[in-house]
N, C-alpha and C positions, 0 to 999 in steps of 0.2 A: 691782509694789507688792504687799505681802503683806497679806491681810485676815485678821482674827482674829475668830472667832465667840465672842462674849462670852456669849451666851445658853446655850450648851451644848446646843443642839438641832440635829438634823440638818436641813439645808436640803432641803426637798422638791424632788425632781427634776421637771423640766418634763415634762408628759405629752405623749406622741406623738400627733400628729393621726391619726385613722383614715383609712385609704386607701379611697377610693370605687371599689369594684370594679364598680359598675353601669355606669359610663361605659366601662370597658374591655371588657365583654362583647361589644358589637357589633363591636368591632375584632377580637376573637378569632374570632367567627363569620365575619366577612368574610375574615380570613386563611385560616381553615380551608376556606371555600368556594373561595377562589382556589387553594389547594393541591389540593383534591379535583378542581376543574375542570381544573387543569393535568394531574393524574394521569389523568383521564378522556380528555383530549385526547391525551395521550401514548399511552394504551392504544388509543384509536380510530385514531390515526395508525399505530401499529404493526400493528394488525389490518388496516387498509386497505392498508398497504404489503405485508403478507404475501399478502393476496388478489390484489393487483395483480401481485406477482411470480409467483404461481401461474397467473394468467390469461395473463401474458406467456409463461411456459413452455409452457402449453397451446397458445397461438397458435403458438409455434415448432414444437411437435410436429405440430400440424395442418398447418402450412405444409410441413413436411418430408414428411408423409404425402401431401399434395396433389401435391408434386413427384414423389414416387415413383409415385403413381397416374397422373399425366400421362405419365410415361415408360412405364408398363405399358400405358396406353391407346394410345400411339404404336406400341408393339410389337405389340399386338393388331391394330391397323389394318394394320400392315405384313404380319402373318400372314394377315389376311383378303384383302388384295390378292394375296398369293402363292397363297392357296387358290383365288381366282377364276381366276387365270391358269392354275393347274394343272387346274382343272375344265374350263376352256375347251379346254385341250390334250387332256385325256382325252375330252371330248365330241367334239372334232374327229376324234380317232383312231377312236373308236367309230362315228361317222357314216361315216367313210371305209371302215371295215371292213364296216359294214352295207351301204353302197352297193355295195361290191365283191362281197360274197356275195349280196346281194339282187337284183342286176341279172339274173343268169341265172335266178334263181328266179322273178322277175317275168315274164320271157320265157316260161318254161315254163308258168306259170299261164295267161297270156293265150293261148298256143298251144293248151293243152288245152281251154280254153273255146271258142275259135274252132273247133276241130276238132269239137266237139259241136254247133255251130250250123249250120243248113242254109241254103244260099244267102246266105251272109254272108262278107265278107272285110274285112280292115283295110288301110288305106292309110298310117296313121302312128300312132305312139304317143309321147307326151311325158311324162316323169316329172320332177316338181319337188318335192323333199322327199318327203312321203308321198302327194302328189297325183299322179294319173295321168289323162291325157286321151287317149282313144281316138277315132280318126276312121276311118270306113270307109263301106262301101256294102252294101246288102242288096237282095234281090229283092222283099221285102215288109216291111211294118211289123211283121208277126207275127214275122219272123225277128229284127228288132231287139229286140222285147219278150222273146223267148226268150233272146236273148243277154244282156240285162240280168238276167233271172232266173238264168241260169247263173252270171253274175258274183257275184250276191248269195249263191247257194248254195255257191259255192266256199269260202267262209270266209276267203278271202285279201283280199277287198275289202269295204269298207263305204261307206255314203253314195253308192251308185251312183245317179246321176241323169243323165238325158238332157238335154243342153243345147240340141240342135237336131236336127230331123229334117225333111227336105224331099225332094221328088222331084227327081231329076237331070234338068234341062231340056235339058242338052247331049246326053244319050244318048236319042235319040228312037226308036231301033230296039228297045231293050229297056227295060221299066219298071224303074227303079232308084231306090232311096231312099238319100240321103246322110245320115249321122248323126254326131253328136259326143257322146260320153259322158264324164262326169267321175266319178271314183271316188277313194277313198282306201284306202291299204293299211292293214290292221288291224295293231296292234302285235304281236299274236300270229299274224301271217299264216303264218309257216313252220310253226308247230305245227298250226294249223287246217288248213293245206293237207295236211299229212301224214295227218291223220285223214280228210279228205273226198276225197282223190284216189283214184279207182278203181284197183285193182291191175292190171286188164287194159288200162288206157289208157296207152300209152307216151307219154313226154314228147316233144314235137315243138318244133322251134325256130320262133320267130315269124319272119315275113318281114323281112329286113333292108332290103330296098329298097322303094320305093313301088309296085312292080308288084303288081297284085292277085293274090291267091292264092285264087281262087274254088273253093268245094267244091260238088259236086252240079250 
């Protein structure tokens, strides 16, 4: 149906209703907060994930280093055991060499000392390590004391102590004193011996049997 405007005036247009922006602002802020919170969570998650990966890589490196150190520790322990075995072998060889060369030297020292003691003779001599036990008899206690003094002055012995000294009750014909002396060989016994041994005193062999070798 066609309408004709007979008044000749423009018909006013209907005014638009104003949009209320005040009600939309909270929604905008809420949306922006959600977006910012999501971005913050994404950034935090990414940062945390990066740190976690770095820590995992570090743990792997430390674990690898620990394995290598454990292998090195096992090798060091094996070397230490080999070292101990070798040291024991070397010590045994040195001790055997020392005993082989020191036996005759010990006999010479004891023989020289006995030769300078009056009315005294040895019946037995026992060596155990660096310790020496001398047993013998003397006509007097003074002879035993002089023998101890000679052992100390020789430089070959140290810690010379008398363990026992008593009169021989079996030998009633002649007064005799039995004695037992303990001494230790000094570590520098051979050197000290070379310095203290008189040039005019020849080396004599100690008695190998239990038969008394009385002098004077």
